SEDRENKOL-230930 format. One record per residue (C-alpha): residue in one letter; x, y, z. Coordinates in pm, whole numbers, plus 50000, padded with zeros to 5 digits. Layout:
<sites>
SITE   type       u       v       w
SITE      a       X       Y       Z
...
</sites>
This chain:
<sites>
SITE   type       u       v       w
SITE      m   08799   85472   21344
SITE      l   08465   85415   21514
SITE      a   08284   85548   21822
SITE      k   08127   85378   22121
SITE      r   07799   85504   22259
SITE      v   07810   85643   22615
SITE      g   07549   85811   22828
SITE      d   07733   86136   22905
SITE      l   08042   86336   22821
SITE      p   08353   86209   23002
SITE      t   08455   86410   23308
SITE      e   08805   86270   23356
SITE      g   09096   86261   23116
SITE      d   09211   86494   22838
SITE      w   08952   86511   22562
SITE      i   08868   86714   22256
SITE      f   08496   86745   22183
SITE      e   08334   86786   21842
SITE      p   07976   86802   21716
SITE      k   07855   86470   21574
SITE      w   07749   86524   21215
SITE      d   07459   86340   21054
SITE      g   07580   86254   20705
SITE      f   07788   86006   20506
SITE      r   08112   85922   20687
SITE      s   08382   85930   20420
SITE      l   08756   85916   20363
SITE      l   08910   86156   20114
SITE      f   09221   86049   19920
SITE      r   09407   86296   19699
SITE      d   09712   86225   19485
SITE      g   09778   86509   19243
SITE      n   09467   86563   19034
SITE      e   09327   86225   19133
SITE      i   09062   86231   19409
SITE      l   08879   85939   19565
SITE      i   08590   85985   19806
SITE      q   08536   85651   19978
SITE      s   08240   85545   20195
SITE      r   08258   85351   20520
SITE      d   08198   85028   20330
SITE      e   08480   85117   20088
SITE      k   08261   85218   19794
SITE      p   08361   85512   19570
SITE      l   08130   85814   19607
SITE      n   08276   86053   19348
SITE      r   07994   86007   19099
SITE      y   07729   86095   19358
SITE      f   07891   86424   19466
SITE      p   08045   86577   19152
SITE      e   08014   86932   19290
SITE      l   08276   86855   19558
SITE      l   08563   86751   19333
SITE      e   08692   87087   19209
SITE      p   08656   87264   19547
SITE      l   08850   86978   19707
SITE      r   09129   87012   19450
SITE      s   09147   87386   19520
SITE      a   09144   87360   19899
SITE      l   09353   87052   19982
SITE      p   09724   86966   19955
SITE      r   09822   86766   19649
SITE      r   09883   86447   19850
SITE      c   09674   86379   20158
SITE      v   09417   86155   20327
SITE      l   09142   86307   20542
SITE      d   08849   86172   20742
SITE      g   08518   86353   20751
SITE      e   08148   86363   20677
SITE      i   07953   86462   20367
SITE      v   07640   86656   20461
SITE      i   07364   86855   20299
SITE      a   07231   87158   20483
SITE      r   06894   87307   20396
SITE      h   06695   87571   20584
SITE      n   06960   87589   20857
SITE      e   06948   87218   20935
SITE      l   07100   86897   20803
SITE      d   06891   86701   20554
SITE      f   06986   86333   20552
SITE      e   06701   86239   20316
SITE      a   06839   86478   20054
SITE      l   07175   86310   20102
SITE      q   07030   85965   20041
SITE      l   06864   86081   19719
SITE      r   07214   86125   19575
SITE      l   07266   85749   19562
SITE      h   07087   85735   19229
SITE      p   07198   85527   18929
SITE      a   07123   85802   18672
SITE      a   07407   86051   18630
SITE      s   07162   86313   18498
SITE      r   06957   86290   18816
SITE      v   07267   86320   19035
SITE      k   07383   86626   18837
SITE      l   07046   86795   18883
SITE      l   07041   86726   19256
SITE      s   07400   86849   19292
SITE      q   07281   87184   19159
SITE      q   06956   87197   19357
SITE      t   07091   87070   19691
SITE      p   07470   87102   19689
SITE      s   07662   86907   19952
SITE      s   07948   87001   20182
SITE      f   08246   86809   20320
SITE      v   08316   86858   20691
SITE      f   08660   86731   20791
SITE      f   08762   86623   21141
SITE      d   09086   86426   21104
SITE      l   09407   86420   20899
SITE      l   09559   86076   20837
SITE      c   09830   86144   20580
SITE      l   10011   86448   20444
SITE      g   10260   86402   20162
SITE      d   10475   86102   20259
SITE      r   10387   86132   20629
SITE      d   10155   85871   20779
SITE      l   09998   86055   21072
SITE      r   09785   85775   21215
SITE      e   10031   85710   21499
SITE      e   10050   86078   21590
SITE      p   09839   86205   21886
SITE      f   09502   86342   21783
SITE      l   09595   86685   21919
SITE      t   09885   86696   21670
SITE      r   09665   86579   21382
SITE      r   09403   86838   21476
SITE      h   09652   87125   21477
SITE      e   09784   87026   21134
SITE      l   09430   86993   20999
SITE      e   09348   87341   21127
SITE      f   09654   87481   20954
SITE      l   09554   87318   20625
SITE      i   09184   87400   20591
SITE      s   09073   87648   20860
SITE      s   09050   87921   20596
SITE      a   08918   87701   20312
SITE      p   08600   87835   20147
SITE      p   08275   87634   20137
SITE      p   08187   87361   20061
SITE      v   08504   87252   20248
SITE      h   08467   87290   20624
SITE      l   08663   87221   20942
SITE      t   08449   87083   21224
SITE      p   08441   87291   21544
SITE      a   08636   87148   21837
SITE      t   08680   87239   22201
SITE      e   08851   87115   22517
SITE      d   08582   87282   22729
SITE      r   08334   87021   22852
SITE      a   08079   87289   22945
SITE      l   08086   87426   22592
SITE      a   08051   87073   22450
SITE      a   07747   87017   22672
SITE      d   07603   87343   22540
SITE      w   07663   87219   22185
SITE      f   07479   86901   22270
SITE      r   07170   87099   22363
SITE      r   07185   87376   22106
SITE      f   07290   87182   21797
SITE      e   07012   86925   21816
SITE      g   06769   87158   21642
SITE      a   07010   87182   21351
SITE      g   06998   86807   21298
SITE      l   07333   86714   21453
SITE      d   07343   86378   21629
SITE      g   07520   86483   21947
SITE      v   07883   86521   22055
SITE      v   08195   86311   21993
SITE      a   08485   86292   22240
SITE      k   08839   86207   22128
SITE      e   09141   86162   22353
SITE      k   09410   86422   22289
SITE      s   09681   86154   22294
SITE      g   09481   85900   22095
SITE      t   09616   85748   21775
SITE      y   09396   85671   21475
SITE      q   09283   85309   21522
SITE      a   09089   85181   21223
SITE      n   08780   84968   21291
SITE      k   08811   85017   21668
SITE      r   08558   85199   21887
SITE      v   08799   85427   22069
SITE      m   08607   85753   22027
SITE      l   08307   85822   22248
SITE      k   07972   85954   22126
SITE      v   07683   86101   22322
SITE      k   07360   86107   22124
SITE      h   07016   86247   22186
SITE      e   06842   85914   22178
SITE      r   06939   85551   22174
SITE      d   06966   85422   21822
SITE      c   07106   85115   21657
SITE      d   07193   84992   21309
SITE      c   07039   84649   21251
SITE      v   07034   84390   20976
SITE      v   06692   84334   20821
SITE      a   06671   83956   20778
SITE      g   06297   83911   20733
SITE      f   05953   84059   20778
SITE      r   05596   83972   20870
SITE      w   05292   84049   20661
SITE      h   05035   84288   20801
SITE      k   04708   84132   20911
SITE      k   04535   84344   20647
SITE      g   04625   84388   20284
SITE      d   04628   84025   20164
SITE      r   05010   84003   20161
SITE      t   05060   84347   20006
SITE      l   05146   84532   20329
SITE      v   05447   84476   20554
SITE      g   05353   84447   20920
SITE      s   05699   84459   21077
SITE      l   06067   84419   20994
SITE      l   06269   84148   21170
SITE      l   06593   84288   21307
SITE      g   06923   84119   21378
SITE      l   07257   84196   21541
SITE      f   07576   83993   21525
SITE      d   07703   83864   21859
SITE      e   08066   83817   21958
SITE      t   08077   83478   21786
SITE      g   07951   83615   21454
SITE      v   07599   83472   21482
SITE      l   07311   83693   21369
SITE      q   07074   83710   21666
SITE      h   06711   83814   21632
SITE      v   06678   84122   21854
SITE      g   06324   84243   21786
SITE      v   06099   84408   21534
SITE      c   06046   84748   21381
SITE      a   05684   84845   21316
SITE      s   05435   85135   21343
SITE      f   05423   85227   20975
SITE      s   05153   85411   20784
SITE      t   04951   85209   20535
SITE      e   05132   85373   20245
SITE      k   05470   85300   20401
SITE      r   05372   84935   20452
SITE      r   05289   84910   20082
SITE      e   05617   85077   19985
SITE      l   05811   84837   20208
SITE      a   05647   84537   20043
SITE      e   05759   84660   19702
SITE      f   06104   84759   19828
SITE      l   06172   84419   19988
SITE      e   06044   84212   19697
SITE      p   06381   84183   19514
SITE      y   06550   84072   19838
SITE      r   06313   83776   19872
SITE      k   06467   83600   19574
SITE      d   06688   83310   19688
SITE      s   06655   83454   20039
SITE      l   06696   83125   20222
SITE      h   07018   83030   20045
SITE      r   07280   83050   20323
SITE      h   07038   83254   20535
SITE      p   07151   83259   20902
SITE      w   06796   83178   21013
SITE      k   06733   82906   20756
SITE      g   06682   82647   21028
SITE      w   06385   82836   21164
SITE      a   06227   82858   20820
SITE      d   06269   82481   20784
SITE      d   06096   82428   21122
SITE      e   06409   82278   21267
SITE      i   06463   82278   21641
SITE      t   06600   82612   21755
SITE      s   06933   82578   21930
SITE      e   07059   82789   22216
SITE      r   07324   82921   21979
SITE      l   07061   83073   21749
SITE      g   06843   83210   22026
SITE      r   06468   83261   22001
SITE      m   06336   83218   21650
SITE      p   06164   83521   21493
SITE      g   05847   83325   21426
SITE      g   05840   83156   21763
SITE      q   05552   83181   22008
SITE      s   05595   83330   22352
SITE      r   05362   83381   22645
SITE      w   05284   83725   22501
SITE      s   05184   83594   22157
SITE      q   04828   83502   22251
SITE      g   04800   83275   21946
SITE      k   04893   83551   21697
SITE      d   05019   83451   21355
SITE      l   05393   83509   21384
SITE      s   05496   83339   21062
SITE      w   05762   83532   20874
SITE      e   05916   83581   20531
SITE      a   06291   83572   20486
SITE      v   06488   83833   20291
SITE      r   06855   83822   20204
SITE      p   07035   83981   20501
SITE      e   07188   84261   20294
SITE      l   06993   84564   20417
SITE      v   07081   84781   20716
SITE      v   06826   84998   20894
SITE      e   06873   85253   21170
SITE      v   06612   85219   21444
SITE      a   06543   85399   21771
SITE      y   06486   85200   22087
SITE      d   06433   85277   22454
SITE      h   06579   84977   22633
SITE      m   06776   84663   22564
SITE      q   06666   84376   22788
SITE      g   06924   84102   22773
SITE      k   06996   84052   22404
SITE      r   06668   84192   22270
SITE      f   06483   84521   22245
SITE      r   06234   84553   22531
SITE      h   05975   84725   22309
SITE      t   05912   84760   21940
SITE      a   06185   84964   21775
SITE      q   06104   85267   21560
SITE      f   06214   85298   21199
SITE      r   06449   85589   21135
SITE      r   06614   85538   20797
SITE      w   06788   85293   20567
SITE      r   07167   85287   20596
SITE      m   07283   85209   20242
SITE      d   07632   85326   20342
SITE      k   07686   85056   20603
SITE      k   07780   84690   20581
SITE      p   07555   84433   20756
SITE      v   07862   84282   20924
SITE      d   07910   84613   21111
SITE      c   07576   84567   21289
SITE      s   07688   84415   21618
SITE      y   07608   84446   21987
SITE      a   07932   84643   22028
SITE      q   07762   84962   21905
SITE      l   07507   84963   22190
SITE      e   07517   85164   22508
SITE      v   07553   84913   22792
SITE      v   07446   85004   23146
SITE      p   07691   84857   23399
SITE      p   07538   84592   23627
SITE      q   07672   84785   23927
SITE      e   07394   85037   23873
SITE      l   07129   84777   23949
SITE      a   07332   84639   24239
SITE      a   07322   84980   24406
SITE      i   06941   84969   24407
SITE      f   06909   84604   24512
SITE      p   07181   84540   24772
SITE      s   07293   84188   24848
SITE      g   07046   83991   25059
SITE      r   06733   84192   24969
</sites>
């Protein structure tokens, strides 16, 4: 079940508020001694978090499915970079990191218990059963805090930011668990967005060894990958690292690439929108040629305003999202300001 970005905590309706954790969203399946930790994109995560398996067996019922977040806390704050380091191919490296920076599993929903499928039960019921199961479980198993008090949730939003939490999530008390639907609400400290990286431009310096900017895309309602802007403002060292990182994704990059027509200098259709290498009145003759990469990478960026279908200004790189599928990067995740807001400032006839 997914969340839709909103600007503030809801004031009407019956809601339960929770802190929004900054980690790897995961489902936990247990059947006897068998445990499967599954990522959002349905990949198994057991091998990357071996230190969690025995504590989970000790704390959880023998047959259950739970929804939660894997996090790493260091120095009283969440460390997402340490979490990403776990996605390493060498088992010896993962084992070492599991000892140096052990992870925790924070649970916030119960989907199945024994033979009972709880997804059609109200969230308030699922929450009460989850509390009964794990409220006294020892670390690294945790139950996320929850409250019905909006004032307390607003206080969490302010106070928990310094600890690295993303914001606050609101869930309807009567809500069922609806997979792949944005029925939860999330209030975050800044606007961010997960985008597909479908290409890049070389930096004006470096003789094609430094990346100048990443070309970002979002899928529209028809499934077309639209170019929404660029991500830039990197240090020289980061530009060099990006060039090396993207090199493998350049192989066969134009095969079935959604922007292949632009690379072939074909006429851009209204369906595809403005081409990423296209000139505009702001270009001033700049070299806007671009290099394609296979659209397999997802990056989280920060932005201040969406104008139409594009970012108004250059987006800021936040982190790679190796745990997310490119197909999940759509306009649906964005906070949308209702047009009525503008109509209140510019009344009809003025």
